[in-house]
N, C-alpha and C positions, 0 to 999 in steps of 0.2 A: 367073444365068440369068434371062431375062425371063419372068415368069409371066403378067402381064396386058399384052398388046400395045396394047390400047386406051388405057390410062392409064400405060403404061411403068412398071409396078411389078415389081420383081425379087424373087427368092426371099429375099434377105436382109431385105427389108422385111416380107415375109409372116412369116418366121421371127421377126423382132423383135415383130410383133403377137402371135404365139403366146406369146412370152416375156412379153408384157404381159397375158396371160390369154385371148387369143382361143381359143375352143374350137369354133367353128362357122364355116362359110363366111360367114354373115351377120356374125359378129364381125369377121372379116378385112375384109369390105367396109366396115364402119363405121370401122375403124381405118386402113385403107390406101387405100380406094376400089377396090382390085383386085376385079374381078368385078362392078362396079356397072353396066357398060354391056351388052355383048353376052352375058356369061355363059360364053363359050367357055373361060375359064380355071378355071371351078369345079372340074373334075376335078383339075387341077394343084394348086389350093388344097387340095382334099380330101386329096390325097396328102401334101402338106406337113404338114397337120394330123395325118394318120395316122402321121407319123414321130414325133410327140410324145405321142400318146395313141391308144388303140385303142377303137373303138366308134363310136357315131353322131356324126359330125362335122357333120351338117346339110347335107352335100353332096347333089347330085342322086342319086347311087347309094344313099346311105343313106336319103334321103327316099322313094325308089322302093320301099323295103321290102326291098331285096336283102340287108340285114344283113351286108354284106361289111365287112371291115376296110378303112378308108379308105386305109391305106398299101399295100394289095395292088394293085399296078399292073396286074395281069392282070384285075382286076375292074372297072376304071374305064374 
């Protein structure tokens, strides 16, 4: 599944970044470039991060103080 349309980064690349230790959207940007341009994929990145850990992933929803679990698709 394509996550970042601007830079053609797919979910496998984002999951690989998580496997390498990415814990925030910023970490994923640094490792894959996904999310570095328009930011429209930040919620999708946050959801993928939420599949691996629960809590503050650094995504827009988390940074806004909503304190939702990043993997909760109904909250993003």
